[in-house]
N, C-alpha and C positions, 0 to 999 in steps of 0.2 A: 514378539515385535522385533523388527529389524531396524537398521539405521535410517532407512527411508521414512518409516513411520515417525520416528523421533524428529527427523528433519522437517516433516510436514507439520507436525504439531508445533514445533518451535517457530517455524516461519509464520504460521497462522497467528500465534500469540503476538509475535513481533509486528505483524501487519496491522493487527487491531490496535496495538499501542501507537504505532506510527500514524495511522489514520486519525486516531482520536486527538493526538497532540498537534496536528497540522493546523495552522491558522486558517480561518475562513475569510474569504474576501468580502462577504456580505451576509446578511441574515437570510432567513427562509423566504422572505418576500422577493428577494432577487432571483431565487430559483423559480419563482412563479411568474416572472416577467416584470417585476417591479423595480429591479435594480438597473442603474445606468452605469455602474462602475465596471471597468474592464481591467483585469490584471494581465499584462502581457509578459512581464519579466519577473522571474523569481530571483531573489537575491539572498545571500547569506545563509542563515540556518534553514530558511524556508526551502531554498534550492537543494540543500543537502538532504533534508527530510524527504523531499519529492524524489530525488534520485535513489535514496535508500528504499523507498517504497516500491519503485519500479524494479530494482534489483531483487527485492524480496518476493515480488510477484513472479518473477522468472524462476527463482529458487523454489517457490511453492509449486508452480506448474511442473517443473522438472522432477521434483520429489514425488508428485502424484503419478506422473508417467512412469517413473522408475518403480514405484510401489506396484503399479499394475503389471509391469513387465516381469518383476521378480516373482509374483504369485504363481 
């Protein structure tokens, strides 16, 4: 295994953790059309978690591409 494989595994684990700890705006009913609440601005730790998730998605994608190129 090379560094890109370890980076991919690490980013996947961190992505799962970040996604699970993010707060939800509403329950499952809102996803099916039952919610009237709209969150337009993220503040505080919610914003930080959102930004970290986006960064980790790019790290994950880049590590997948690099793994394919190295093979």
